[in-house]
N, C-alpha and C positions, 0 to 999 in steps of 0.2 A: 553869283560867283559860286565857284566849285572849288572844295579844299583837296589837294593831294597831299597825303603824309608820306614820308619817305624815312620814318624813324628807324625801320630795320635796315634799309638799305645804306642810308647815311650812318647810322649808329655803329654799323658794322666795322667801319674804319677805326674804331676805338677798341673793338674786342674780336676782330677778326672774322666778323659774321657768325661767332659761336654763341647763340643765345640759348638760354636754358628753354626748354619747352613750355613750362608753367609760366615763364614770364611772357613768353610770345603769345600764350593763350589769353593771359589777363589782357595783355595790350590790345589783341585783336577784338576781344569781347567789349573793353572800353571804348576802342577806337570807332568801332562799328556804329554805333549810335549817332555820330556827328561828323563822320568823315565820308567824303564822295569817292575818294581813290585812295587806295592803299598800294605802295610799292612793297612787296614783301621782300625784296632783295635783288640782288644782280643775277645775271645769267652769264655764265662763263664757261670756257672749257677748263678741264682740269690743270691745276697749277702744282708745282712742286711746293713741298713744305705744307703745313697744315692751315686751312682756312675751313670755317663752320659752314655749314648747308647754305646759309643765306648769302654766301658769295656764288654759289651756283643755282640755287633755287631751282632744282631740277622738277621735272614731272613727277619722278618718282617720291622726291621729298614733298611736294605739293599734295600728294595723294595721302600723305600722313596727318596733313592739316585739317582741322574742322573750322572751315571758315565760316563765320557769322554771316548771316544775309544782311544785305544792305550795300555795302561798298562795292565798287569794281576794282578788283584785284589785278596786279600787274607787277612786272620786273623791269629793271633797266638793264640795258646791254650797251656796252662801249662799242662804238663804231669800229675801232680799231680791232676788235676782237673778231668781226666778221670779215672786215676788209684784209686782215692778215690770214685768213683761213683759205685753204684751197676749195673748201666746201661751200655750197649755198646756204642760204639762211635756214632752210626748212632742214636739210640734212645736217646741218652743225648743230642747232641749238633748239629749234622749235618745231612742234607739230601744229596741226590745224587747230585753230582756237577752239572749236567745238569738241576737241579730245582733251582740252587742258582746263584746269581751274582757273587760269589767268584769262583776262580779257583784253587786258592793257599791256604793251610794251613801248617803254620810253627808249629812243635811242639817244645816247649821248655822243656828241662829236666835238672835236676841236675845229676850230675855223678852218684849218688845212684839209679837212675830211668832208666838208659840206658837199661839194660837188660829187665826190665818190659816195656820199651817203644815199643818194637818190634811189639806187636799186634796192638798198636794203628796206627802205621805208615802204616802197610799192610792194616788194615780195610780202612783208609782214602784213600789209593791209590785204592782199590777195589770199593770207592764210586764214582772214577773218577778225584779225585784232583791230582794236583801236590803238592808234598810233600816235605817240607823242615825239617831240624832238627837244633835246636839251643841248643848247649851243653852249658849250663851256668855255670858261676862261674870257668872258666878254670884258671884265675889267681891264681898263686901261685902253681898250680898243677905242678908235675914233668912231664917232657916233655913224659917220658915213659908211664905215666898213661894217658895222653892226647891222645897220639898215640894209645894206646890199645883201649880206648872208642871209638875213631873215626874210628879204624879199624872194631871193633865190629858191629858199626852202618853200615859202608861200605859193610860189609860182608852179612848183611840181608836186605840191601835196596840199591842196586847199582843203581837203577833206580831214587833215590832220586835226587830233584832238587838242593838242597844246603845243606851244613853243616856249621853252623855258631859257631865259638868259641867266646863266650863273654868273655871279659876281655883279649882275646888273645894279643892286643896291650899291655896291661899293664904287662902282664906275659912277653912278649919280651923285653919291657924296662928295667924291674927289672933284667931279665937276662943279658941285655947289659949293665946295670949301668947307664942307661940314667934317 
């Protein structure tokens, strides 16, 4: 089993991705010993209003970080960020993996974005990244719908590093009456 930690990405929902650099360093130093994959944050276009560096996790910001040896580092991008852009993945947000401190990109997509996400995953793979897929809001979906979407993704991305089903635990608990 491999462990993927998303403390900085997910924790950012509570502090607008504005983490104190000393806390980030302490966290990374501690996590590096036992974690296989670390999502450092999101990858986004500029937004109005203030959000911290881990909402964008740009290459420029990554260059300021001392990443301990051990884990594979990555970011998460929302499929709609790319799908709504007139730019392609590379022009929009990503450089070739060999020019980045990250090796993993997770793509988060809603069920209605699955079919349109294929080109994003394939382009990220062609840039040299390990690619994961985060199928969001599976909670409350019928098991055949979940299986169908997961099967679609697996058909055109058998090389993928992971498929996450967010809210899967809640869905299972609801099905089991817990």
